[in-house]
C-alpha positions in Angstrom: 169.9 50.1 169.6 166.1 49.5 169.1 166.5 45.9 170.0 168.4 46.8 173.1 165.8 49.4 173.9 163.0 46.9 173.5 164.8 44.5 175.9 164.9 47.3 178.5 161.2 47.9 178.0 160.6 44.1 178.6 162.9 44.1 181.7 161.2 47.2 183.2 157.7 47.2 181.7 155.9 48.9 184.6 158.3 51.8 184.8 158.7 52.2 181.0 155.0 52.0 180.1 154.0 54.2 183.1 156.5 56.8 182.0 155.1 56.7 178.5 151.5 56.9 179.8 152.4 60.0 181.9 153.6 61.9 178.9 150.7 60.6 176.8 148.3 62.1 179.5 150.3 65.4 179.4 149.9 65.4 175.6 146.2 65.0 175.9 146.0 67.8 178.5 148.0 70.2 176.2 145.8 69.3 173.3 142.6 69.9 175.3 144.0 73.3 176.4 144.8 74.2 172.8 141.2 73.4 171.8 139.7 75.1 174.8 141.7 78.3 174.0 140.6 78.2 170.3 144.2 77.8 169.1 143.7 74.7 167.0 146.1 76.1 164.4 149.0 75.5 166.9 148.3 71.8 167.2 150.4 70.7 164.3 153.4 72.9 165.2 153.2 71.6 168.8 153.2 68.0 167.6 156.3 68.7 165.5 157.8 70.6 168.4 157.6 67.5 170.5 160.6 66.3 168.5 162.6 69.2 169.8 162.1 68.7 173.5 161.8 64.9 173.4 165.5 64.3 174.3 165.0 66.2 177.6 161.7 64.5 178.4 163.3 61.1 178.1 165.9 61.6 180.8 164.1 59.3 183.2 164.3 56.5 180.6 168.0 57.0 180.2 168.4 56.7 184.0 166.3 53.5 184.0 168.5 52.0 181.3 171.6 53.0 183.2 170.2 51.3 186.3 169.3 48.1 184.4 172.9 48.2 183.1 174.5 48.5 186.5 172.0 46.3 188.4 170.7 49.1 190.6 167.1 49.0 191.7 164.6 50.7 189.4 161.3 52.5 190.2 159.0 55.1 188.6 160.2 57.6 191.3 163.9 57.1 190.3 162.8 57.7 186.6 160.8 60.8 187.4 163.2 62.4 189.9 166.6 61.7 188.4 169.7 62.7 190.3 171.8 63.7 187.3 175.6 64.1 187.4 175.6 67.6 185.8 172.2 69.0 187.0 172.8 72.7 186.2 174.4 72.0 182.9 171.6 69.7 181.9 169.0 72.3 183.0 170.8 74.9 180.8 170.6 72.5 177.8 166.9 72.1 178.6 166.4 75.9 178.5 168.2 76.0 175.2 165.9 73.3 173.7 162.8 75.1 175.2 164.0 78.3 173.6 164.3 76.5 170.2 160.8 75.2 170.7 159.5 78.8 171.2 161.4 79.9 168.1 159.8 77.1 166.1 156.3 78.1 167.4 156.9 81.7 166.5 158.2 80.7 163.0 155.2 78.5 162.5 152.8 81.3 163.4 154.6 83.6 161.0 154.4 81.0 158.2 150.7 80.6 158.8 150.3 84.4 158.4 152.5 84.5 155.4 150.8 81.8 153.4 147.2 82.1 154.6 147.1 85.8 155.1 144.6 87.2 157.6 142.1 84.4 157.1 141.6 82.1 160.1 143.2 78.7 160.0 140.4 76.2 159.1 138.9 73.8 161.6 140.8 70.7 162.2 138.4 68.6 159.9 139.2 70.9 157.0 142.9 71.5 157.8 144.2 68.4 155.9 142.3 69.2 152.6 143.5 72.9 152.9 147.1 71.8 153.3 147.0 69.2 150.5 144.5 70.6 148.0 145.2 74.3 147.8 148.3 76.1 146.5 148.7 78.1 149.6 148.4 75.0 151.8 150.9 73.0 149.8 153.4 75.9 149.9 152.9 76.2 153.6 153.4 72.5 154.0 156.6 72.4 152.0 158.2 75.5 153.5 157.1 74.6 157.0 158.3 71.1 156.7 161.7 72.3 155.4 162.0 74.8 158.2 161.0 72.3 160.8 163.4 69.7 159.4 166.4 72.1 159.5 165.6 73.0 163.1 165.0 69.4 164.1 168.3 68.3 162.5 170.2 71.0 164.5 168.5 69.9 167.7 169.2 66.3 167.0 172.9 67.0 166.3 173.5 68.8 169.6 171.3 66.6 171.8 171.5 63.0 170.6 174.5 62.4 172.8 174.7 65.4 175.0 171.5 64.9 177.0 172.3 61.3 178.2 176.0 62.4 178.7 175.1 65.2 181.0 172.8 62.9 182.9 175.5 60.3 183.2 178.8 62.2 183.6 180.1 65.3 185.3 181.2 67.2 182.2 180.8 70.8 181.1 178.1 72.0 178.7 180.3 72.6 175.7 182.1 69.2 176.0 178.7 67.5 175.9 177.6 69.5 172.9 180.9 69.1 171.0 180.9 65.4 171.7 177.4 65.1 170.2 178.4 67.0 167.1 181.5 65.0 166.6 179.6 61.7 167.0 177.1 62.8 164.3 179.8 64.0 162.0 181.9 60.9 162.2 178.9 58.6 161.9 176.8 60.7 159.5 175.0 57.9 157.6 174.2 55.9 160.8 172.9 59.1 162.5 170.8 60.1 159.6 169.1 56.7 159.7 168.8 57.0 163.5 167.2 60.4 163.3 164.7 59.1 160.7 163.8 56.2 162.9 163.3 58.4 165.9 161.1 60.8 163.9 159.1 57.8 162.4 158.5 56.1 165.7 157.5 59.4 167.4 155.2 60.2 164.5 153.6 56.8 164.9 152.9 57.6 168.5 151.5 61.1 167.7 149.1 60.0 164.8 147.5 57.3 167.0 146.0 60.1 169.1 149.1 59.8 171.4 148.2 56.3 172.5 151.1 54.9 170.6 153.5 57.1 172.7 152.9 54.8 175.6 155.2 52.3 173.8 157.1 54.3 171.2 158.4 57.0 173.6 159.9 54.5 176.1 161.3 52.4 173.2 163.1 55.5 171.7 164.2 56.7 175.1 165.8 53.4 176.1 167.3 52.9 172.6 168.9 56.4 172.8 170.7 55.4 175.9 172.3 52.5 174.1 173.1 54.7 171.1 175.0 57.0 173.5 176.8 54.1 175.1 177.8 52.7 171.7 178.9 56.1 170.3 180.8 57.5 173.3 181.8 54.4 175.2 182.4 54.2 178.9 
């Protein structure tokens, strides 16, 4: 799937890299807003939350891969303004994923209060030592990672197939969700590896100050389309 995704990047480099650059710029803008508002403690949860809404943000990449597959013309406009086959149902799934992101952000805030008490979260330069070298920080890191992993696994299971499916086919919301869950259950080992690869590549893009997302985000997006095609068929 990654190899097929990379081929799509090479076949449509302008659209793919421009798409990745747009979301990299948006990430920069959100980060700047977080710092401007003095909410640096939300930066790490927001970066983790990117995994939750990523499947929806990549819809334009799925459409580009579909057009490459069918020989239709491709453009950045067609990627950014996708005419989906199930627009209202896809929008509803997007609302569900956004709600899960808000739940995660609220949970992260509560965990910060639980483990660090009323003290302010340290400046970003001191955050890593605090998380790794203090008992409260290590506990926060372990519990927060476990909570985030559980939520991310649930989001992966319901969205890995359903988002491209709702973009591609005129199906109802529950059919898309159940198809995604069935695909994950029947191919559990493969899907666990796939989820890890998505998380790893996304993390690589995030830790490079978002610059890596210019490449890793389109790569994962195109590869997800091929995963959907392989898992569900035509």
